[in-house]
MIMAR-447222 format. One record per residue: x, y, z of N, C-alpha, C in turn. Coordinates in steps of 0.2 Angstrom, whole numbers, plus 5000, padded with zeros to 4 digits. Layout:
XYZXYZXYZ
...
//
This chain:
541751764659541051774660540651714659
540851674654540451604653540551564659
541151564662541251514668540951534674
540751594675540351614681539651594682
539351574676538651554677538551494680
538951434678538851374682539051384690
539451424691539651434698539051464702
538751514699538151544702537651484703
537451444698536951394699537151344704
537751334704538051284709537851314716
538051374717537951404724537151404726
536851424721536051424722535851354724
536051304720535851234722536051224729
536651234730536851224737536451254742
536251324741535851354746535151324746
534951304741534251274741534351204745
534851174744534951104748535051124755
535451174757535551184764534851204767
534451244763533851274766533351214767
533351164762532951104763533151064769
533851054770534051014776533851054782
533951124782533751154788532951154789
532651154784531851154785531651084787
531951034784531850964786532050954794
532550984795532850974802532351014807
532151074805531651104809530951074810
530751044804530151004805530250944809
530750914808530950854813530850874820
531250924821531250944828530450964831
530150994826529451014828529050954829
529150904824528750844825528950804831
529550804833529750764839529450794845
529450864845529150894851528350884851
528050874845527350864845527250794848
527650744847527650674849527750674857
527950724860528050724867527450744871
526950764867526350784870525750744866
525150754869524550714866524450744859
524250694854523950724848523450764848
523350814844522850864844522150834844
522050774841521350744840521250694846
521650694851521550644857521050664862
520650624864520250634870520350584875
520350604881520350554887519750564891
519350504892518750514896518250564893
518250574887517850624884518050694884
518650704887518950774888519550784883
519450834878520050854874520650864877
521150834876521850844879522350854874
522250874868522750874862523250934864
523850914863524450964865524650964872
524350924876524450924883524950874885
525350884890525850844893525450794897
525850744900525550694904525250734911
525650774914525450814920524850854918
524850884913524350934911523750894910
523750834907523150794905522850774912
523250754917523050734923522650784926
522950844926522650904929521950924926
521950914919521350934916520750884918
520950824918520450774920520150784927
520650794931520450804938519950864939
520150914935519750984935519050974933
519050934927518350924924517950874928
518150824930517750774934517750794941
518150834944518050854951517550914952
517250934946516750994946516150964950
515851004954515250994958514650974953
514250924955513650914951513050954954
512650974950512051014952511450964952
511250954958510650904959510050954960
509450934957508850974958508350934960
508050954967507550924970506950974969
506550964963506051014962506451074960
506251124964506551194963507251204967
507351154972507951154976508551134972
509051174973509751164970510251134975
510551074974510951044979511651034975
512151054978512851034975513150974978
513350934974513650864976514450864974
514850864978515550864977515750784975
515950764970516050694968516450664973
516950694976517350664981516950644987
516350674989515950654994515650594994
515650564988515350494987515850444984
516550464986517050424984517250414977
517050464973517250464966517950474965
518250434961519050444959519150414952
519650454949519850434942520450384942
520450334938521050294937521550324932
521850384934522250424929522850384926
523150344931523750314929523550264923
523050224923522850184918522650224912
522250274912522050314906522650344903
523150374907523750404904524150354901
524250294904524650244901524350224894
523750224894523350204887523550254882
523450314884523650374880524350374877
524850354881525550354879525650294875
525250244876525350184872525150194865
524550234864524250254858524750294854
525050344858525550394855526150354852
526450314856527050274855526950224849
526450204848526350144843526350174836
526150244836526150274829526850264826
526850244819527550244815527850314815
528450324816528850384816528750424810
529050384804529150414798528550424794
528050384795527350394792527050454796
527150454802526850514806527150574804
527850574802528150634800527950654793
527850604789527650624782526950654782
526450634787525850664787525850734790
526350734795526450804798526750854793
527150834788527450874783526850904779
526450854777525850874773525250904776
525350914783524750944787524150894787
524250834786523650784786523450774793
522750784794522450774801522550704803
522850694810522950634812522250594814
522250534815521650494816521450514824
520750514825520550534832520650474836
520950494842521050444847520650454853
520250404856519850414861520050364867
520250384873520350344878519750344883
519450284884518850274888518950294895
518450314899518450334906518550274910
519050284915519150234920519050264927
518450244931518350284937517950234941
517850254948517450224952517150264957
516550244960516250284966515950234971
515750264977515450224982514650224981
514350174979513650174979513250184986
513650154991513350164998513350235000
513950264999514050335001513550384997
513350364991512950404987512250394990
512050334991511350314994511250355001
511850355005511750395011511650465010
512050495005511950565003511250575001
510950534997510250544995509750535000
509850495005509450485011509350545015
509950575016509950645019509550695016
509550695009509150745005508450725006
508250665006507550635007507250665014
507750655019507450675026507350755026
507750785022507650865022507050885018
506950855012506450885007505850845006
505850775008505250735006504650765010
504050755007503450775010503050715010
502950685016502550615016501850635015
501450585012500750595011500450595018
499850625018499550635025498850595024
498650555029498050525029497450565030
496850545028496250595030496150595038
495950655040495850665047495150675048
494850645054494150655056493950725056
493350745054493050805055492650805061
492850835067492450835073491650845072
491250805075490550825074490250795068
490550765064490250735058490550665056
490150625052490450555051490850555045
491250605043491650615038492350625039
492850615035493550625035493650685031
494150735033494450775029494850745023
494950775017495350735012496050735014
496350675013497150665013497450705008
498150715009498550755004499050705001
499250714995499750674992500450694995
500850644994501550664996502050664990
502650694992503150694987503850664990
504050604987504650574990505150564984
505750564987506350544982506450474980
506450454974506550394972507350384972
507550354977508350354978508650304973
508350244972508650194967508750224960
508150254958508250284951508650344951
508650384956509150444956509850424956
510050364960510750344960510950334953
510550294949510750284942510850344938
510450394939510550464935511250494937
511350494944511950534946512550494944
512550424944513150384942513250404935
512750414931512850424924513150494923
512950544927513250614927513950614930
514050574935514750574938515250554932
515050514928515450484923515450514916
515150584916515050614910515450684911
515850704906516250764907515850824906
515250824902514850874901514250884905
513950834906513250834909513450834917
513350894920513550894927512950924931
512350904928511750924932511250864932
510850854937510350794937509750824940
509150804937508550814940508350754944
508350754950508150694954507450674953
507350604953506750574952506250574958
505750604957505250614963504650574961
504350544966503750504966503150534969
502650544966502050564970501650504973
501550514979501250464983500550484985
500150434984499450444986499350444993
498850484995498750485003498650415006
498850415012498750345015498050345018
497750285018497150275022497150295029
496650325032496650335039496750275043
497050275048497150215052496450195056
496450135058495850105061495850145068
496350165071496350205077496050275076
496150305070495850365068495050355067
494850295064494150285063493850275070
494150245075493950235081493750305085
494250355084494150415086493550455083
493450445077492850475073492250445076
492150375077491550345079491450375086
491950375090491750395097491550475097
491850515093491650585093490950585091
490650545086489950545084489550525090
489750475094489350455099489350515105
489850545105489850605110489450665108
489450675101489050735099488350715099
488150655098487450635099487150625106
487650635111487550635118487250565120
487550515116487350445118487750415124
487450405129487850385135487750315137
487450275132487350205134487950165132
487850105130488450055128488450045121
488950065118489050045110489649995110
489449935107489949885105490049885098
490649895095490749895088491349845086
491149815081491649765078491749785070
492349795068492449805061493049755058
492949725053493449685050493549695043
494149715041494349725034494449655030
493949645026493949575023494449565017
494849625016495349615011496049605014
496149635020496749635024496749595030
496149585033496049555039496149595045
496249665044496349705050495749715054
495749725060495149725064495149785069
494549805070494449855076493849835080
493949835086493449805091493549845097
492949875099492949915105492249925108
492249945114491649955118491650025121
491150065121491150135124490550135128
490650155134490050155139490050225143
489550265142489450325146490150365144
490350365138490850405135491550385138
491550325139492250295142492350225139
492950215137493150145135493050095141
492850035139492749975143493049915140
493349875143493649815140493249775135
493449745130493049705126493249635127
493649615131493749545133493549525140
493149485141492749445136492249495133
492049475127491549515123490949515127
490649575126490049595130489449555127
489049525131488449485129487849535128
487449525123486849565121486349515119
485749535120485149505117485249495110
485249435107485349435100484749455095
484149445098483549455094483549425087
483349465082483349435075484049425072
484549465075485249465072485449395072
485249355077485549285077485249235072
484749265068484549225063485049205057
485649235058486149225054486449155056
486449135062486649075065486149015063
485549035063485048985061485148965054
485149015050485249005043485848965041
486448975044487048935043486948865046
486648855051486548785054486048745049
485548785046485148745042485548725035
485948765033486348755027486848695029
487048695035487448635037487148565037
486548565039486148505040485748485034
485648525029485248515024485548535017
485648495012485948505006485548545001
485848584997485548614991485348554986
484848564982484348624982483848604988
483648664991483148654996482448644993
481948614996481248614994481048684994
480448694990480248764989480048794996
479748755000479548785007480148805011
480648765011481248785015481548845012
481548845006481948905002481548965004
480848965004480449025006480549045013
480548995018480649005025481349045026
481849015023482549055024482549125022
482249135016482149205013481749245018
481149225020480749265024481049275031
481449225033481749235040482249295040
482649295034483149355033482849415031
482449415026482249475022481649505026
481249465029480649495033480749485040
481249465042481449445050480849405053
480649355049480049315051480249275057
479949275063480049225068479749155067
479149155064478849085062479349055057
479549085052480049045047480649015051
480849055056481449035059481348975064
480748975067480548915071480448855066
480148865061479948815056480648775054
481148815052481748795050482048755056
482048775062482248745068481848675069
481248675068480848615068481148565063
481248585057481548535053482248505055
482648545059483248525062483048475068
482548485071482348445077482148375074
481848375068481548315065482148265063
482748295063483348245062483448205067
483148215073483248175079483848175083
484248225082484848225086484748265092
484548335091484348375097483848425095
483548455099483048505097483348565093
483048585088483348635083483748685086
483548725091483948775094484548755097
484548695100485248665102485648645097
485448625091485848605085486148675082
485748725083486048795081486648815085
486448805092486948815097487648775096
487548715095488048665094488548695088
488148715083488548735077489048795078
488748845081489048915082489448915089
489148885094489448895101490048845102
489848785100490348725102490848715096
490548705090490948685084491348745081
491048805081491448865079491848895085
491648885091491948915096491748985098
491149005096490849075097490549065104
490949075109490749055116490149095119
490049155116489549205118488849195114
488849155109488349155104487949085105
487249095106486849035107486149055106
485749005105484949005105484748945108
484348945114484148885117483448885118
483048915113482348905113482048935107
481448915105481148945099480849015100
480749045095480549115095479849115098
479449065096478749065099478849045107
478349055111478349035118478548965119
479048955122479348885123479748885129
479848825132480248825138481048835136
481448855141482148865139482448795139
482848775135483148715134483748705138
484148755139484748745143484948815145
485248815152485448875154486148885152
486348945149486948955146487349015150
487848995153488349045156488949055152
489049115150489549125145490049175148
490649185145491049235147490749305147
490349315142490049385141489549395146
489049355147488549365152488749355159
489349335161489549335168490049385170
490149435165490549495167490249535173
490649555178490449585184490349665182
490649685177490749765176490149795172
489849745168489349775163488849715162
488149735162487649685162487049715158
486949695152486449725147485749685148
485649645153485049605154484949565148
485449525145485349485139484749435140
484449425134483949365134484249305136
483949265141484349195142484149145136
483749165132483549115126484049125120
484249185119484549205113485049265114
485749245113486249295115486849295109
487149345109487749345105488149415107
488649425103489049485104489249515098
489449585098489649615092490249585088
490749565092491249535089491149465086
490749425090490649355087490249355081
489649395081489249395075489649425069
490049465071490549495065491049435063
491249395067491749345065491349295061
490749285063490349235059490249255052
490049325051489949345044490649345041
491249355044491849355041491949285038
491749235042491849165040491449145034
490849175034490349155028490649195022
490949255022491249285017491849245014
492249225019492849185017492649115013
492149085016491849025013491649035006
491249085005491049104998491549114993
492149124996492749134992493249074992
492949024994493348954994493848955000
493748985005494248985011493948995017
494349005023494049015029493948955033
493648965039493648905044492948865043
492448895040491848855039491948785035
492348795030492448735025492848685029
493348715033493748665037493348635043
492948675046492548645052491948595050
491748605044491148565042491248545035
491748495034491948475027491348425025
491148445019490648405016489948425018
489848475023489248495026489048565023
489648605023489548675021489948685014
489648715009490048725003490148795001
490548814997490648884995490048904991
489648864988489048884984488548904989
488448864995487948885000488148945003
488748955005488949025008488849085003
488949074997488749124992488049134992
487649084993486949094993486649134999
487049115005486849155011486949225010
487549245007487649315006487149345001
486949314996486449334992485749354995
485549305000484949315003484949375008
485549375012485649435016485649495012
485949495006485949555002485249585000
484749535000484049554998483649585004
484049585010483649615016483749695016
483249725013483249795012482849825018
483249865022482949905028482949975026
483450005023483450075022483750115028
483850085033484150125039484650085042
484850105048485450075052486050065047
486350015046486950015042486850035035
486250015032486050035025485950115025
485750145030485650215030486250255030
486850225031487450265030487850255024
487650215019488050205013487650225007
487950245002487650264996487150214993
486650244990486150204987486450154982
486250094982486450044977487050004980
487350024986487849984989487649924992
487949864990487749804992487949794999
487449775004487549765011487149695012
487549645014487249585016487249585024
486649585027486649605034485949575037
485949575044485349555047485349595053
484849625054484749675060484249645065
484249675071483749655076483749705082
483149705085483149745091482549725096
482549745102482049725107481549775107
480949755109480349805109480049805116
479849855118479549865125479949835130
480449855132480749915130481249915125
481349965121481849965116482549985119
482849935122483449945126484049915122
483949885116484449855112484349865104
484749885101484749895093485349865090
485349825085485949795082485849785075
486349785072486449775064487149745063
487149695059487849665058487749645050
488249665047488249645040488949655036
488949635030489549645026489349695021
489849745020489749805015490249795010
489949795004490449784998490449854995
491049884995491249954993491849954988
491850004984492450014980493150014984
493150044990493750044993493949984997
493449934998493549875001492949845004
492949785005492349745008492549745015
492049755020492149745027491549725030
491649695036491149675041491049735046
490449755047490249805052489749775056
489849775063489349745068489249805073
488649825074488549875079487949855084
488149855090487649845095487549905100
487049925101486849985106486449955111
486549975117486049965123486050025128
485450035130485450085135484850075140
484950105146484450095151484450165154
483850205153483250185151483250175144
482650155141482550125134482650185129
482850165123483050215118482450235114
482550285110481950305105482250285098
481850255094482050235088482350285083
482050335082482250385077483050405078
483150435084483850455085484350395086
484050345088484550285089484750255082
484250255077484350225071484850275067
484750345068485150395065485850385068
485950365074486650355077486950295073
486650245072486950185069487050205061
486650245058486750265051487350305051
487450355055488050395055488650355057
488650305061489250265062489450225056
488850205053488950165046489350205041
489050275041489350315036490050335037
490250335044490950355046491350295043
491150235044491550175042491650175034
491050185031491050185024491550245021
491550305024492050355022492750335024
492850295029493550275030493750235024
493350195022493550145016493550185009
493250235009493150275003493150345004
493750365007493850435008494050485003
493850545003494050594997494750604997
495050624992495750644991495850714989
496250754992496350824990496750824984
496550864979496950864972497550914973
//
């Protein structure tokens, strides 16, 4: 009996030893199998791939990154297959990196951690991919064509000097949307994108639309005479110049000659500033202001007398030399004083020699809508240290003098014609003129300073038989209002 106890213990020990060996062998087999697949804590390109084989990892990655992206253009849902924009995964490089990470781990250290069920360190393999930016841009351009809503410019309201409000537009910001989609293509979880949309303000109506509105107003007023209109955007240089006679277009080249009347006092003022330097004596300063603000004929003649005293030419011809010859305004001249005087020169111009239209312009004093408008544009540019006046008359005309000319013309308050079509308080530097007995010509030419832009507006109307002041001045005011509304049109919210 005593001898059997050690034998039993021995067999128990052997049994435990065999069990331990079997257990270790089993755990070794299990651990070896686990090393044949990805560690449980491994992610590749942000996708958990623990326990997967190489083939299964590739399949999982392709499945995740091949899922369609949901693009939202406002409320519209659009699906994008990544393959459609050349998206591809570099799975070989990523799988190789994963296997390298797995094989680098020490076998016995890993086995020891495995036995004690210690969590392995997290292993993250970064994404390797590419896509075609040009293909994505083409895809988005197609979306833009289908869904973009371009802004609409104001449209003229027939029978009125106003425009209907323009409407804002909604357009796809392709560049910023590409960045968002690229980010989503390379994200395993974020598979939807809200595309970037820009709200575009309404476009300004075109000059051609403005021309339509002006002609509609002339038609509504039953004006069957000649209207010659010149408009110049002083911020952009864009021009509109047309003539409308008996409800039909007629050519504006060469520009049509009109009696200049008092409107040509702009030329007299410019010439006086050319030949006489600031500061003027008190008498000359008063004459310039009265000539413009009170349309005084005597002050105009007195200023031209001063030019005559220089001994070069009679004053009117010095004015003509300045604008007609030196500035190249071939239809603009004055060849006599306003008071009764002989004509100093017979002037044949392209405008007064047209065979198709003849307004019986005064042989003493003529201009055209386009040329007096260009002269105002030059004065405006000169006041801002640019333009042709400073180049044509170096040392004779200065920016300060041009600014003073604009200031004096801004004091010319009439309350009708161009000023009758703009809001109260709007600055208008202008000079008007018309004939009397008969009233066959009415003109106003000026610079309007408005929030939406500064512009030149020159309007000349002529008719035979003579016109009536009230309806004629209303026509000019309505045309002025149409132009003002073009630059300061309402916007639909």
